[in-house]
N, C-alpha and C positions, 0 to 999 in steps of 0.2 A: 760487865751487861751488855751483850749484845744482841740487836733482833735482826732476825731474818725477815726480809721483805721484797716484797715481788717486782719485779722493774715495767710490768704489760699485763694485764688482764690474763688472767687461765681460765680455758676451753677444755672442760673434762671431754667433750666429743673429740677433743684431736688428740691430747695426750690424758692418762686417767693421772698418770702417776709420776714423779721427779725422783731420783736417787741423786741426793747432790754430798758429799763429802767437804767438812769442815777441816779447815787444818787451825791448830792454834802454836803460833810461834814464838818464841821468846826472841831478845837482841843480843843475848852472852856470847862469848866465845869459846868456845863452838855454839854454833844454837842449836837450842831442841826445839823435839816438837813433836805433836800428838794429835791426830786422826779419827773422827767421827763422822760414821756416815750415817744421814737421816734419809729416810722415807716420807715424801710428802703424798698425801692421796687428797687429790681433788675433789670434793664434794660435788653432787649434780643440785643444778636448780632449773627451774622448769623455763628454759630459753628458747624451749625447739617448740614450735608448732607442728603437729601432724600432718604428713606428705603422704599424701594419697600416689597411689604409684602411676597411674594416669592421667592425662586432664586435657579434655572430659574424658568421659565414658563413653561409647557408642557400643550400644548391643543390639542382635539384631533377634527376635522371638516369633518363633513361627505362632499361629491363630491358634485358639483351639487348645490351650496348655490348661494340666491339672490345674485345678484350682487350689491353692492352699501347701502348692510347690515352689520351691527356690527357681527362679528364674534368669537372673544371674548375682556377681557378687561384686565387690570394692572392697580396695585393704588399702589402709594410710599407714605409714610406720611413721615413729616417733623415738629420736635420735638419742632424748634422755634414758633415765634409767629409773627401774623401781616403778610405782605410781604416776612419777612423770612421763612417763612411757607406757603408761597404761590405755590404750583406746575403744573409748565407743563411739558407737553410731546411731544418727537418725534422720531421721525424712526431714527436710523443712518443708511443711506446709504450710499454705497460704491461706487461710483463712477467711481472705477479705472474697474468694471465687467461689462460686458458686459449680456444683459436681467436679468440683477439684478431682482430675485423674487420679491424684496421689492418694485417695481416700479409699483407694482397694488395693493400695499396696502396703508392706508393710516391710522393715528391715531386722533381722538380728540384731541386737546392740552389741553382742560381743563377736560377732565373726562377717559382719559385714555383708549378710547374704540377703537377697532382696526375693521377697516372697508376693508372686500376685494373689489376692483374696477369692478371684474371678478368671475366669475365660478372656481374653482377648480374642477382639472380633476384628479383623482386617477391614471387613466394609463399615463400620462403624467410627472405628479409629484406624488411623494409618501409622501417626507418628506420637509424640508425646514426650516432655523435656520436664527433669526435676533434680533439685539438689538434695546432696546429702551431706551431711556435717559431722567432723569425726574432732573429737575432746577429747584430751586426755585429763588424765587424774590428779594432776596438780594444784599445787595453790597458788594463788589463784590458776585455773586452769587457761590452756590452750586449745584452739580449735582452728579448724580450715575448713571450707565449704568446696564441693568438687560439681560438676554439672555432670548429668547422665541424659544422654539422648538416645531412645529405644522408638527404632521401627520395628513393625511389626509386619511379618510375612504373610501371605496369602497362600491358604492351601484348599485345597478345592472341594470346600464343603457346601457349594449353591448348588445346586442340580438348573438345567434351562427352566425359562418359563416362558410356555409359549402364549404371545401376545394376538397371533392370529392365525389359524380361526377360533374363535372363542364364542359359545354357543351362550342363549340366554341364561341357563342353568349353571354356566363357567366354566362346563367341559372344552377341551380343544376340540371340536366337531364344528365343521361349517359344510354349507352346500352350495356349491357352483352350478350355474346355466349356462351354457354352450351352445350353440348354434349347430347342426349334422353339420353344416356345407363349410367350417372354419377349414383351414388351411395345417400343415404340415408347422410347427413352428409358433401357434396361436399362446398365447399367455393363459392359461386357464388362473391365475392366483398364484401367490406371493406366500408361502408359510414364514413368520415372522415369531422370532425368538430371542431372549434376551437372556446373560446370565453377567450375576452380579460379580464373580470372582475376575481377577484379571491375566492378563499375559495368556500361556497356552490352555492354562483352566476357563477363561471365558470363551476361547475360542472355539467357534459351533459348526458343527458338518452336518448338514440334512442328506437323508439317504431315504429310500423307496424300501419300506420293512414287506409293506403288501399292496398290491395293485391286482386287480381284478382281470387288465389284459396290457401285460407288460410291453407289448407293440403298439399303445397308444400314449401313453405320458413317460415322458422322463423330467427329471427332478436335477435342477444346476445343486450341487452339493455344497457351493460355497452360498449363494446367496438363496434359497430354498424357492426357487421361482418351479412352476410347475409348466411344461409346454406340451402340445400335442406331439407326436413323433410323426403320426401321418394325416393324411385325412380320413374322414369317417366313411365305412361302408354302409348300406343299408343294412348286412346282416352283423354288424356290431352291436352290442346290448347299449339299453339307452342309458343304463345308471351303470358308474364304474366307483368302487370305492377304494380309496388309497390311504394307505397309513403310512406317516410319515415319521420318521426317527430322527431326532436332535439331538446329537452329543456333545461334550464338549471335548477337550484336547487335556484332562489331565493324565495321573498318572493311575490313578483309577476313576474312569472315566463318569462323570454322570450324565444323564439323559434325560428326554421325555418324548413323546410321540402325541402326534394330531392325527385328528381323520378329517379327511376331504372326502365328503361325495359329490363327484360329477353328475349332473344329471343333463341327458344329451337330448336337445330339441329340436322339433323343427323349425327353418327358418322363419316364417310367418307367426310362428309363435315365439320364439325368440324376439321379434319386431314387436308384438305387442307386449312382452314383459319389459322392453325397452321404452 
């Protein structure tokens, strides 16, 4: 009786089957022999953890995504077979942290697709990080973690907000009084505005949408400064209405308007006001 033993550990992931030829030979003269081929199939044991295709993952997601839709996906493979290679996914959640960002993320345990349960807002959350765990179905099971970095991309979802002028009722309206004897280049006022977006989406340009007399007032498109273009004459009106358009530079630009009423007063009257 003879035994067939291994000389070194077998690894199914490197070779799944061995075909061995056994020769039995007597010592007679002449010697006689016979052969037998034996196939040895290597059974799998759960000795491999799932491996993610990337580590770490980095995703860029535009804000305003539809809630409940897949925003990105992770994938892990296991070199074992059958249940030992069947991978499931879950998000590692830290219960000790309040307002944990992973509370509005879900993952499909079978596919690794990650869903956002609400829309991302760049202005409140620009980046976050979490971990996904991949676990096989072996006994005992093996698992591995991967870090997922998410960067939220801005889109033009904020219109400019007028900071000045603002009237007592909250509308973007203001009144400015200037002496009639001011020279060309006199600073009447400066329209100030803010946009919560970034880059081109938050870059503001100013323009005169409507003005009583185009020869009297000019507007710097970048700073929002309103200045006189010439001196006033006795025939010029005492009141001038300027409507200023403020718009951003997004692909679909958003805008706001401000109204400035310029009252031209006599120099003595202006001194009393001062």
